[in-house]
N, C-alpha and C positions, 0 to 999 in steps of 0.2 A: 273556411278563412279568407277574410279577402289579403290580398299581397300588402297592402298598406300595414295592416294592422298586424301581418305577421312580422314585418320589419320594426314596426313598434317593439312587438315582444322579443324577438332576437336582439335588438337594441341594449335592452336592459338587462340581459338574460347575465352578460359577464360581469357588469357592476355587480349583479346582486350575488354570483360566485365570488368575487372579491370582499364584500361587504361579508359577507357569511367564512370566510378566512378569518379577517380583521377582529371579528367578534365571538372567533371561536363558534362558528354554528356549524352543523351537519346539515347543508342546505340541499343533498343529492336527490334525498325520497320528500322531500317541501315541493322543490324545482317537479319534480312526476307529477307530483298531487296535482301542481295548480294548472301544469300545461294540461293535463287528462281533464280538471276540470273546464277549462277554457274551453277545450276540442268538443266535450260533452255537449256544452251549451248554447251552442254555434255560435260560440264568438260572442255571444251576448254580453251586455254588461262591458266598461272600461277594464284594459287587461291589469292596472293600476290595483283599483279596489280589488278586484282577485286576488294580485297577489299579499295586500295588505291582509285582506281579512283572513287568509291562511296564516300567513306571520305571526298574528295577534292568536289564533287557533292553539299557537304553539309554545304559549306565554304562560309557567308554572311556576310554583316556588323552586324549580331547581333548574328553569331557561327561560330567565328574566332577561337576557340579553336580545331578544325575540322582537321586545320593545323597540329596540335600538334598529334592528332592521326595518322593522316597521315604517318607522319614522324617515330614515333614508329613502325608501321608496315613498312614500308621500314626498319628502322634496323633492324627488327627481320629477314628480309630476308639477310642483311649482316651478322648477326651473325650467321644463319645458310651457308651460302659461306663461313665465313672464317672458322668454325668448320669443312667443308669439305676440307679446302684446306690445312688446318695446322694439322688434323686428332685430334681434341679434340672432349669433349661432347657439345650440345650444351646449355645442361642447366648451363653450367659456362660462357653462354654469350661471355665473353673474356676470350681465352687460355692462357699462360703460357708467359712472356712478353721475357724470354733469349731465347726460343726455336724460337720464332719469328725473334730474330736479328740473329741470329745464323741462320736461314734459307734464309731470304733475303738476308745478308751477301755473304753466299755462291754461291746465285744465282747471284749476280754481281749487286743487287738493292740499298742495303743498302752499307753506305761507312763502311772500317774496322775499322775506327776509334772509332764506337760506341762499339766496343768489345773489343778491345785493350785499350782505355784510361779508359776504365771502366770496374771495376773486375765485375767476378759473382753476387756476394755477392751483390755490389752496384747497379749492373743491378736490379735483384731479390726486394731488398730493395724499389726501383722506383716502378717497377711493382706491389708490394703492395697497393701503393698509389693511381693508377690508380681507380678513381670513377667511374662506368660504368652508375650510374644515371645521371650524367651531360650531357648521350646522349641524355635525356627527352629535356634538354634545345633548341632545334633542331626546328627549324620551319620546313614544309615540303623541301620546298624551299631551305631552309638553308642546310639540310643535301645530298640530291640530287645535290647542286652545289660542297659541298665538297667532298663527294663520286664517282663520275663522272668525277672529274677533280683533287682532289690532293690525295686520298688515295693511298699508294704504293700499287702496284701488283706486280703480275711476269710478265713476258712478253708475255704471253697467256693471260692477261689480268685478271687471277685470284683472287679474294677478300681476301688478307693476314692481312692489317694492318686497324684499325677501327678507328675510330675517336680520342677515348683517347688513342690511343698509337700513332697519328700523332701527338699530342698537346705534349706529353713524348717527342718522338723523337726530335722535334724541338729544346725543353727545352733542354735537354742532349745535343745535336750538336752544341747550339751557348754556354753551358757553360762549352765544354770538355775541356778548356784549363784554364780552373778558377783555381787555388789552392785549393790543396786538401780538405784541411781543413773542409774549406766550400763552397765546390763547390756543394755537394746534397743539400746542401741547398738553393743555388742559383737556383738549376734545380726544386725543389720544391716550389720556388716561381715564377718561368716562367711559372711552370706547372698551377699552381693556378690561375694565370693571365690568361693562353691560357684557360683554360678548362670552365673555369666560364664566358667564353663570354667578360669579363671586357678591353680587346685588342685582336687585331687582328695584326699579322705580313703582310708583304708585300707580293703578290701573288708571285714572285720567291722563297720568301723564305719560304712559306706555299709547294709549290711545290718541292722544292728540298732541302731543310732541312735535312742532316742527308742520301742524296742519293749521289750515285756516279756519277752523270753527272746537267749540270745546275749549274748556280752561284745562290746568294741572292738577288744580289740590284735590285731595280724597274728599275733606268732609269740611262740614262747618258746625258752627254754634251759636245759636239764637238764642236771648233774653225778650220772653215776651211780654210788653210793658200793659199794666192794669188800666185799661182802656179802651174803650171801640175803636180808636184810630189806631193804635197800637198792636190789638190784636189782628186787623184785616192789614195793613202794613204788613206786620211778620209773615201773612199768608200770604199773599202777593212774592215778597221775596224768597220766600220757600219756595215757592212754585217758581222762580226766575232760577235759582242755584241747581233745584232734579232738572226742571230742561236742557241745563248744562253740565249734567252728569255728576252732581254731588249729593253726597249723603250728610243728613240734615240731623243734631240733637238739636231739639226744643227745651228749653225751660220753662215751665208755667204756673211756678210757685208763689208768682206774685199775684195772679187775677185770682180775684173775690168769689168766693165757695158760693156754691148753692145756697140761697135764702139771705144773701147779703143784702145791704142796703144800696142802692143806686140813687145820686142823691137826696139821702137822706129816707127814704123810701123802704124799708127794712121787706124781707123778702122778695125783692125784684131781681137779684141775678139767678141765671142757671146756672154758674159755678162754672167749671173748665169741662166738662164732659158734652158739650154741643160745639164748643173750640175745636175740643181734640178730633171730633168727628167731622167736623171741616177741614183740618188737616188731612184728616184719614183720605176723602173725597180728593186732594190734592196730589196726594202719593199715587193714587190710582192714576186721575187724569192726567197729568203732568209727568209723564217719563221721559228717561232721555233716550231721546231719539231715535224711540223705538228698540233699544238696545237689552232694556230690563225697567220695570217699574220703580218709582220714586219710593226712597228709602226715607223712612223720618223715625228716628226716637223720642217720644215724649216723656219728659221729666217731671215728676215733683215731688215735692216733699212727705215722709212720713207724718208728719205733724198738721199737714192741708185736711180742713173739713172733708173735705170731698177725697181722699185715699182712699175708702172703700168702695166708692163705686168703680175711679180709676182700678183698683185690682183686681177687677171683675172686668175687666174692657176687652179683652180678647180671649174671656171664656167662650165654649160654645154652647152654652145654654143661657136660659135665662129673656132678659128684656132685650131684644135686638136694637130698639131704639137709645141703649144702654151702650152699645158694642160697637166698636173700631175694630175688625179684623188686619188692617192691613199697616197701621202704625205697630212698631216694639214700644215696650214702657221701660222708665226705669225709675226706682227710687232712692231720692236722698234723705240719706241716714245719718242721722249726731247719734255720738259714741254713747250718751244718753236713754236713746232708742236700747241701744243692745245690750245696755247694762239690764234695764227692766225688765228685758225679755230674759235674760240670763238668771234674774231674780226674781221674775213671774208677777212682778210691778208693775201698777196701772200705766194709762199714757193718756194726755189729752190733746184731743184734736181742734184747730182752732181757725179761724177766717182771717188770712190776712189782711185784708181788707181793714176789719176791725183791731185787729191788733196795729194795724197803723194809726189808726183814727184815735183809739183810748188811747193806748199805751205810749202813743208819741216815736216807735219805732217800728223798723219792721224785723221781724224776726229771721229773715232767712238771709240778712246781713252781717249776722255774725255769728262765729264759730268759738269751741273750745281752742283755748291757743296751749293746754297743755293738756296731758292725757288725766281724765278726769276731773277739770276746772278750766274753766272760764267765762268769756262774757256770752256763750250762745246759754248757756244752760242756768245762769245767772236771769236773763232776760226768761227764758221759758217758764222758770219758775216762778217770776212774776205775774204773767199771765195766769200760771195757773193760781196763784192767790187772788187775783182779780175779778170779777164780777163781768164774765163777759158772756153777751148772750151767745156766740157761737160756741163757746167751752163744752165738749163732751169727752167724757172718760169712758175709756176701752181697756181691755187687761192687753199687755204689750203682746202679751203671746196670742192671744187672738188674729190681733194685726199680722203676724209673724205665721202664724198658720194660713193666715189667705195667700202672704207672697207665696209659700212654699207650696199650696193647692197650684196657684196659676201657674206656676215656674214648672211644674212636675204636669202641666195638660197643657201647656203654651211654650215652654221653654224661658218666658220672662215672670218677672218684672227683672232687669238687671241692676245692680246694687253699686250704689256710689256713696261710699263712708266720706263724708264733708269734710267731718274734722281733720282726719288723717290728710286729706288734699290738701286741705286751706294751710295746715300747719308747715308741710312741707313746701308750698308754691312759694319760688323761688324771685314771686315780683308780689310776694303782701303789700307791698310800701306803695304800693297803686292799684289794688282791686281784689275782687272779690272772685272767687270760681264756684256755681251755682248748683254744676252738674257735668256730664262729661258729654261725647260725640255718640253717634249712632254707634259705635263698637266699644268704646269705654274704654278707651285707651288714650284719650286726649283730657288733658286737664289746663286751662288756662282760664287768664282773668276775663272775664263777662258786664256786661252791663245792658240796660235796656237803651234802645234805641227813642228819644223822645221828640215828640212833634212839637213845635213851639208858636209855629208864625204862618198864616197865608196870605195872602194879599195880590191885587191884580196888577199888573205892570203893561204898560205900552196897547189899555184898552183890551187888550182879546191874548194876551200872557198870565195866566195863574199861576204864583212861586210860591212851593211852600218851602218851609224852611222845618231842622232837626238837628238836635245835638246828638254827632252821631256817638251811639256805645262802641263798649269791644264789642264785635261781631269775630268770632272766635272762625280761625281758617287753619285746617290741617294740613300742613304740605309731608308728605312721607316716602321714606324708601327702605329697605330692609335688606340685611345681610342677608347671606347665604351660609349659614354654620355648618352645613353639612361640606361647603367647598370649600370657602375663603379660611375655616378655623385648619383644618387638614392641610392645605396649601402655604400655612403660614405669613397671608397676605395684609392681614390687618392693619398694620402699620402703613400698609402702602394705599388700602383701599378707602379706609374712612376719612381721610383729608379730602380724596377725590368725590366723596360721596356729601360730604357738607357741605362744600363748592357746589354741589350739583344744586343741593337742595335749596342753600341760599338763594340761588338763581333763580331757580323758580319764583321766587317773593317777588324779584323786580319786573319778571317776564309777563310773568300770569295774568290775563285779564279776565276779571272777577265783573260780576254781572250786579253786583253789590257793592255801592260806593264803600258803607262803613263798613263793608268786611275789607276791603280795598287800604282804608286807612289802619285797619288793625294790624292788618299784615303786616304794613310797614313799620309800624309802632314796636311789634315787641319781635317782628320776624324769626316767629316762633317755626320750629323743623319739629319733626318728629321720626328719627332715626330708629329703627328696630331691627329686628329678627325674624327671620323663619329657620326650619331645620334642626331644632333640637332634638328631638327624636331622632333624627338621622345622624346626628354628630354623637351622640351617645351610644348608639347602635354601634358606629365606626372605633368607636374609644371603648366596647365592649364594657359599657358601665350600665347595671340595669337601674330603671329606675327610682325603685322603689328603695332605696339607698342613701346613708348619708354621706356616699361618694359624690352620688348626683346632687348635691344639695348644696356640697360645697365646692363642687366645680362650677354649678352657678354661679355663686357667689364670684368665686375668681373671674371665671371668665367675664362678665358683667361690670367687675369693678374696670378690667382692663379696659372694655368698649367703653365706658364711661369716661374713662383717664383719656382714651384718645379722642373721643368726641369735643370733650371740653377743650383738648389741646386745641386741634382742629378749628374748634370756634374761634380761641383767642388768636390763635396767629391768623385768623380770617379779619378779626377785629386790627391786627396790627395792620393789615394792608389796607381794609375799607372801611374801617369805622365802627364802634359799637353800635350795637340797635339803641333808638333815641330816649330810651325810659331807663337804662341801665344803671344812672347814676339813684342809690340809695337803696337797690336792689340787694337781695341775697349773695347774689354773684360780687356785687361793688366791697359791701360790708365783709366778705370771708363767711360769714352763717352759712355758707351753702354746704362748707367744708365740714366747720367744724361738726354741723347738726349729724353730717354721715359718718364720723366718724375717721374722715381721713387724715390722720396723722404724720404719717413715713414723710421721709424727705421729699420725696417724689410729689408727692401730694401738695405739700408746704408749697415748693418750689411753682406748682400749677398756680396756687392758691394767689401768689405772691402775683405771676405775670398776669393772670386776668383782672387783681387789683389795680396791675400796673397800666397794662393797654385793652382792656375794657374784655367784653365776650360780642361776637357779633348776634350773638341767636338769643332770646329771651328765656326760650323753653327749647328743649335740646333732642331728648327720648321719649319714645314710645313705640309700643311691642304691639301692631295689628295685626289683625288675623288672617292676613297673606294667603286668602283658600284659591285663588285665580294665579297670582303670580308665581308661587309655590310650587304648583303646576307645572307651569312656562319653565322654573328652574332645575325641575326633575329630584325636589326633595320632599319633607314632610312640613303641613302648613304650623309658623307660626312656634309658638311653644306649647301645642300639642301633642300627646300620642297620638300616635296611628289608629285611623279606624280598625281597622284588618290588616296582618301581613299581605294578603293575598283575597281579592274580591274582581266581582265581574260587573261594570258596569254595562248597561242596555241601552245601544242607542238605536235606531229607527234600521237601518241595514244590518248591522249585527252587533255582536260583543264586544266589549273593549275591558280585557283582564289588567287590571292595576295591582302590580306589587310594591310593598314599600323598598327603596332606593337604597342600592346596594345590597338587596337581600341574598344572602349564602349561607353557607354552612354556619359562617365566623357570627353574623349579625342576626341571624332568628332566633334563639335565646333573647333576645334584648327587647325585639319586636313582639315574640310570642305572647308577652303581657300587654296589649292594646287597651283602647280607651279606657273599654267598658267594665274589664277586667280588674285594671291598676288600682291602688288604693289611693282614692282623690286626696287623702290626705298626707302622703309626700308629694303631690301637685302645688298642694298650698304650702309646703316646706321651700319646694322648691322656686317657687313665683315670692313669695317673705325674702328669699335671699338674693333674688334678680332685682325685686321692686327695690330694696334699699338702694341703689346703684341707677336709678333710672329716676328724673324729674319730674316726669308725666306718671303713665300708667300702663297697664297691660290689657288687653283681650283674651280673659282667662274662664276658660270655658269648664263648668263638672261635668263628668260623663257619670249618668246615674241609671242604674235598672227604676224602671217604672214601678216598681215594687219596694222600694228602698222606703223603710222605714222613718216617720218623720222626723224623730229622735237622731238617725244618723245624719239626715239633709242638712236639719238645726245645728248639730255640731260643726258642719263643713264650715258654713255661713260662720258660728260664734269664731271658730279657729281663725279663718280669714282674716276676721276681723282682727281678735288678740294679738294675730303677728305681724300687722301692719300693712296690708293690702288698701289699696286704695279703692279697685273696684273689683266687682266681678262680671261676667257677660254671660253667656246663656248657662241654663241647667240642659244639658243635651240629656232625656230621659227615652230608653230604648224600651220597646213591647217585647223584645226577642228574651227567652230566658238567657241569665247572664251564667254562664259556669263559671266556678272559681271566685266568683265575686265574695271571697270569705268577710272581705272588711263591710260590708253592707249588709250582714244578715247573722254576723254571729252573736 
């Protein structure tokens, strides 16, 4: 063992003994084992790796705190690396904040706005607010994920930024344009919210805020126009967004079906499938700076003539020329279809181009205004009666069987209940919602961008002009329910969270101009939640219980109230979104439709009508798979996969336990995703959906041996109870114990 390595080893031992005492861990035998391994291997490998590996090996259901010890050891390495890169004393843990901003700005990593909009005195003041001990809130998977994916490094991947500095940089960047008089207070509040892990920002914001490259929004929704120009323009726009880190939902229901006419010649159109395959190639070839491949979900209406081929797109058998394995699929479903499935009735398929040409209307531009009646079904029935070439009759249940077959094999298509979505759209006065986004939680007005003119200017400049459509932008962040609710901070947290989200709209640099226009027009945000199963465990509430359903109803009503109030207060300060007039926020219909009749709600309704609301769309529950790991909680509104499992990594295994797993919480976690009766999940989500103006990323967890009747009943229950969307059907090939509900 070299002298240098021995000194390094000796330096960390007192820390591990101290951390072990704080975490109530018995570290004596652990240290003996590590030292023995170190000596027996001839000091090969980094001593930190050996410490982490053996700390992780000690994790089980009864010893969960070893993950925090592994995290602290990993942090020690980060502190060492940052101290070397930035040339400061390791004993300080964190170096001076201003020199970090200066160094990474000079290297082209940080945006110059951090040191041009804030004075050195302000930056040094904020640096003094950094709480290094909040690093100890991370589990090992949490700090590993944050450090390897999101902390700013130089172009040689040397460590510069540390976790608390990432939180502070995000806070500074999002508050940079606030009035100077109270800007530092807003930065402090944002740092408080982030550093205590009470909330997380969306992955693009987490990765890119304060940096020179990348944008801050999570995902986008495009509506493709039925023209060659429109199709190729959309593909180019989608490629640009994919390159910059966005997930994309694409509505293709306006594109004519296979065999449709082109310039009056019947049988010429190749339909939507070739264009989807083109998007599939875009998803594969235009990745997000090498961090992950592009992510695209394509949506099609259930009455579109190409729907059957569409439902087979991701299957692993059949003609591969008709397959697109790298995009996801979603189906846009009216109430009438579900009624026909339930009644085992007939369903009719049409070509949207022929409907437009012969009937004089676009069927997709309507919805049923009330349950069981409305303009959509009247127009659909008119199409059924008409003598249309493209009309084809199929049993509705056969289409549903194809949906469920694909879901059990591939997880998709996702379900989008278009009538329910549009009935509860707060901005029906100015638009229509055709589909959702990549992850099914966003529902906002959409329209296709239309090309209308091209000409030559100044001899060598070609100018193209478009009428911009509503190109949806999703700006997301989420409350960590497992931490924020027990600490009773929602009243303090949500106002700063809404302000942060609203500021993303103005700061963000979007590569697509029509998306920028839509972003400013609606000022849409998506405040969501994660850690629901974690919260139930802490409160000792069983998932399969009326108590859990009632608690979801009560909690999400409170979150809705605080979110709407925060946006109203922001409107007082900065003005309402541009198309507020005539919206359901403006008329008060939003509140009456929800049944908000208490004095508190009525007073808020009057305030919104008087002062406006800053954001046209407010709430959406996203999947939060990655950010929930960083925050040490459970993903989204999902149940946990297992109370304890092991993830295989290249060099060693990482045991993962449910958060706060102990003898008190185990009974709640024991009935995990594939054991739980999914009908209770539907009930919970119906209760929370009532209070969310957009939608939810809601997964079904089922064995792949589930009877078709049970899966059908889940879909029918979700539709009947007013869910707007459902996400994956996640099936497992493993035997599922205790799954009485899906076998009886």
